[in-house]
C-alpha positions in Angstrom: 3.7 -11.9 14.9 3.0 -8.2 14.6 1.3 -6.7 11.6 4.2 -4.4 10.6 7.4 -5.2 9.8 10.8 -3.1 9.5 13.6 -4.8 7.2 16.8 -3.1 8.0 19.0 -4.0 4.7 22.8 -3.3 5.5 26.0 -4.4 4.1 29.2 -2.6 2.5 28.9 -1.1 -1.2 28.5 -3.3 -3.9 26.7 -6.2 -2.1 23.3 -5.2 -3.6 21.6 -3.3 -0.8 19.6 -0.8 -3.2 18.2 -3.5 -5.8 17.7 -5.8 -2.9 15.9 -3.1 -1.0 13.6 -2.0 -4.0 13.0 -5.4 -5.1 11.9 -6.2 -1.3 9.8 -3.2 -1.0 7.9 -3.8 -4.5 7.1 -7.5 -2.9 5.7 -6.3 0.6 2.0 -4.9 0.8 1.8 -1.3 2.2 5.4 -0.7 2.5 7.6 2.3 2.0 11.4 2.5 0.9 13.7 4.7 3.1 16.9 4.8 1.3 19.5 6.2 3.9 21.7 7.5 1.1 19.1 9.9 -0.2 19.1 11.4 3.2 22.7 11.6 3.8 23.1 13.5 0.6 20.6 16.2 1.5 23.2 18.3 2.7 24.3 21.0 0.5 26.1 24.0 0.4 29.5 25.1 1.2 29.7 24.8 4.9 28.3 21.1 6.2 28.2 19.4 9.5 31.1 16.8 10.0 30.5 13.4 8.9 29.8 12.1 12.3 27.0 14.7 12.7 25.8 14.2 9.2 25.5 10.5 9.9 23.8 11.1 13.4 21.1 13.3 11.8 20.5 11.0 9.2 20.0 8.0 11.5 17.7 10.3 13.5 16.0 10.9 10.2 15.6 7.4 9.3 14.1 6.8 12.7 11.6 9.6 12.5 10.2 8.3 9.0 10.3 4.9 10.1 8.3 5.7 13.3 5.8 7.7 11.2 5.5 5.1 8.5 4.9 2.4 11.2 2.3 4.5 13.3 0.3 5.0 10.0 0.2 1.3 9.3 2.7 1.0 6.8 5.8 -1.8 6.7 9.2 -0.3 6.0 12.4 -1.5 4.1 15.4 0.4 5.0 18.4 0.6 2.7 21.5 1.8 4.5 24.9 0.8 6.1 24.7 -0.3 9.4 27.8 -0.1 11.9 27.4 0.4 15.1 23.7 1.9 15.2 21.5 -1.4 15.7 21.2 -1.5 19.4 20.2 2.1 19.5 17.6 1.6 16.6 16.1 -1.2 18.5 16.0 0.8 21.6 14.4 3.6 19.7 11.3 1.6 18.4 10.9 -0.9 21.5 7.6 1.1 22.3 6.0 -0.2 18.6 4.3 -3.2 18.1 6.9 -4.1 15.2 9.0 -7.0 13.9 12.3 -6.0 12.7 14.5 -8.0 10.2 18.1 -7.2 10.0 20.1 -8.5 7.0 23.7 -7.9 6.1 24.2 -8.6 2.7 27.8 -9.8 1.9 29.7 -11.0 -1.0 33.4 -12.1 -1.7 36.0 -9.6 -2.3 36.4 -10.5 -6.1 32.6 -10.1 -6.6 32.5 -6.5 -4.4 35.6 -5.3 -7.0 33.5 -6.8 -10.0 30.3 -4.8 -9.1 32.1 -1.7 -7.9 34.1 -1.7 -11.3 30.7 -2.3 -13.5 29.0 0.7 -11.8 32.2 2.8 -12.2 32.6 2.9 -8.4 36.1 2.0 -8.0 36.9 4.7 -5.3 34.4 3.3 -2.9 36.1 -0.2 -2.9 38.7 0.5 0.0 35.8 1.6 2.4 33.6 -1.4 1.1 36.2 -3.7 2.1 36.6 -2.0 5.4 33.0 -2.4 6.1 33.0 -6.1 4.8 35.9 -6.8 7.5 34.2 -4.8 10.4 31.0 -6.5 9.9 32.2 -10.0 9.4 34.5 -9.7 13.0 31.5 -8.8 15.0 30.3 -11.8 16.4 26.8 -10.1 17.0 26.5 -10.0 13.4 26.9 -13.6 12.5 23.0 -14.6 12.2 22.4 -12.0 10.0 24.6 -12.2 7.3 23.3 -13.1 3.8 25.8 -14.0 1.1 24.8 -12.3 -2.2 27.7 -13.3 -4.3 25.8 -15.9 -6.4 22.3 -14.4 -5.8 19.8 -12.9 -7.9 17.7 -10.1 -6.3 14.5 -11.8 -6.5 16.0 -15.1 -4.7 17.5 -12.9 -2.0 13.9 -11.0 -1.5 12.4 -14.3 -1.3 14.9 -15.7 1.3 14.3 -12.6 3.5 10.7 -12.8 3.2 10.7 -16.5 4.2 13.3 -16.6 6.9 12.5 -15.3 10.3 16.1 -16.1 11.3 16.8 -12.6 10.7 14.5 -11.3 13.4 16.1 -9.0 16.0 14.9 -9.2 19.6 13.5 -6.0 20.6 13.3 -5.4 24.3 9.9 -3.8 25.1 10.4 -3.6 28.7 11.9 -0.3 28.5 
């Protein structure tokens, strides 16, 4: 097993990515937390790049930070929605001696609605349900799902730490 780990926590809005990621980072020795939304929300001013450009730059920044931290002997927890970026990300870290654990948190529709209502973010419901459907209908995601509907963050974190079934094969022959 490699010395350093990258935990990539994904899922639709309202599944507990941020809460879980923060708790996970607190439980990993020599670890940093990269919150993708913080990087995505760095864009300011009247004129901004398109959504696609902002997303692309955000992923490049997540990658740059991840590489820097790994090369400085720190493990990394990344909290961000992964749609189509997993293969790209794996290719970009294939030269590092690192283990990647990819976890897609999911919750049932009623729980998502409840959580988004509680945090006053009901405007995100349509996007959250779209992402849930997109993630659930992609067969390549099946092994990475973790149902957070009835789980507390500390339970999720312990399962993520203990379960190597979330490991992603990284082709290092490139």
